[in-house]
N, C-alpha and C positions, 0 to 999 in steps of 0.2 A: 868973414873971411873974405879976402878979396880974390877975384880969378887968378892972379898972379901967385898968390901964398898957395891956394889951392893946387895950381899946376906944380909948384914946387914940391908940396907935401905928397901928393899921390904920386909923383914920379920917383919920388925917394922911396916910397913904400913897394912901388913896383919892382924898382931897380934892385933895391936890397933884398928883395925875397928870392930873384933868380938864383942867385949862388947857392941857395938852400933848396928850394923845390927841384931844380933840374938835376943835381946828383941822387936826391930821392926818387924822382921820377924814373931815372935810367937804372936805378938798383931794382925799382919793383917792375920795370918793363920786360926783364928777362923772365918769362914764365917758367920755362923749364927747369932752370937752376933752381929759383925759389920755390917752385913746387916739390922738386926732389929733396931739396933740404927739409922744408917744414913736414912734408908727409912721409919722409924715412920710416920706414918700419911699420906703416899703416896696413899695407897689404898682408905683410906677415903676421901682423897681428888679426887680421881676419882669416888668414889661413890658420892661426893657432885655434881661434874659436871653432873654426870647421871642423878641425881634428879632434878636439875635447870632444864635440858633441857626436860627431860621426862615430869615434871609437865606442862613446857609451852607447849609442843606438845599435852598433854592431853587436855589442857583448848581449845586449837585451834579446835582439832577434834570433841570436844563436839559441837561446833558450827556447824558442818556439817548436813544439812536437811538428813532425815532417807532415807533409800533407797525404791524408789517407789516400791509400790506393783502392782503386774500384775492381772489384772481382766479381766475376758473375755476370750473367746478362738478365735484366729486368725486362718480363714481358706482360704487355698489358692482357686483358680479358679474351681478347681474339687470338694471342699468341704472336703479336708483332713485337718485335724490339720496342722497348719503351725509353723515350729519352731521359736520361738521369742528370741531374744538376748537383755539381760537388761544389761545395763552397770554397773559395780561395782562402787561404790562410790569412790573408788579409781583412778578409770580411767576418774573422772569428773573435769570440770573445776575449780570447788572450791575446790576440793583437791590438785589438782596441785598449786593453788594460796596460800593456806595455807602451804604446803611445802616451796614454794618459799619465802614467807614472814618469815617462821621460820628460814630457812638456812640463810637469808640476817640479821636478828635481833640476831642470836646466832653463826655468823661467828667467832667472837673471842673466845667464848667458845668451839665451835668446835674446833678451832686452839690450844687452850691452852689443852684441853684433849689429841689431838695427841701428842703435843709437851711434855707432863708429860709423857705418855707412853713411846714415844721415849727415853727421857731422863731417865727414870726409867731402861730401858732394856740395855741402854749404860753404865749407873752407874755400872750396875752388872756386865757387860762383862769387864769393865775397871777395876773395883776392884778385880775380880779375877786374872787378870792380874798382879795388884800390889802384890797380895798375893804369886803368883807361881814366880815373880821376886825377892822379898824379901826372899823367902825361897832358890831358887837358888844361891842368893848372899851369904846369911849366908852359905851354904853348900860350896859354892866354897872358899870363904875366909878361912873357917876352913880347908879344905883340901889343899889351895895353901899354908899357913902358915905350914902346916905339911910338904909337899912337900920341900919348900925351906931350912927348920929347917934341914931337912935330908941331903940335898944336901950339906949343909953347914958342919953339923956334921961328915957326912960319907965321905965327900970331892969325890962328884960324878964328880967334873971337870965340872960343868956348868960356861959357860961363863957369860959375863954381860948381852950380848943380850938375852940368854935364861931365865935368872932370871927376866930381865924386862918384858918379854913376858907374865908372869903370872899376871901382872898388866892390861893386855887387855882384858881379861873376867871381871874382876873388873869394869873398865870402862864402858863397854857395859851394865852391869847389873844395875849399878848405874844409868846412863842415861835414861834406859828403866824404871827403877822403878819409878824415878822421872816423867818422861813422863806420865806414865800409872797414877800416883797419880794426876798430874796436871789435866788431862782429867776426871778422878773422880771427882775432886772437881768442875770442870766446869758444869758437868752435874747435881751435886748435887745443885749447885747455880741455874740452871734452874727450879728445882723443887720447892727450896724454894721460888723463886719468883712469882710462880703460887700459892703456897700455901697463901702467904701474900695476894694475890688478892682475892682468891675464900674462904679461909678456914674461917669459922665465929668465930674459936677461935682466 
């Protein structure tokens, strides 16, 4: 391939991609709207899970016997008041049994809560990477098209290898954008699976 053919081919590749990557980059650049639409209902789902576990724990704790009342005064062998230690309800066997039964019954709910929180944080992290990768790709394609055009028109003497190297950042950024988007969708699906299981709507 001659340098002239390389200039024409690479310039066409960069130029034709601009109308595609720029609108996509602008779409994902608006974090607030994208985050609001994609994560709608996630906070409500976490609240729903807390309500389920909180109500169950409240009912269980209501069955605990009241704390024992201390009556009388305990004296030591010299007739001085002796300090007494009354175990708190949370240190009793009944409380430990309640906590054990609660965790055993709601192990799936606890796991779901942790999963949804982790998925939400991971989604937000990868969504930001999609936004930045898209913006960088859009900026690079515009800059690369301008550089190759100037090199061709002004006869900078770029060889075929130099012209083709401008495609390397494009390939890297496209790959990074798609990987980030794929992982974003994966974490979003984890959230949706939990919503279908617990969301009353």
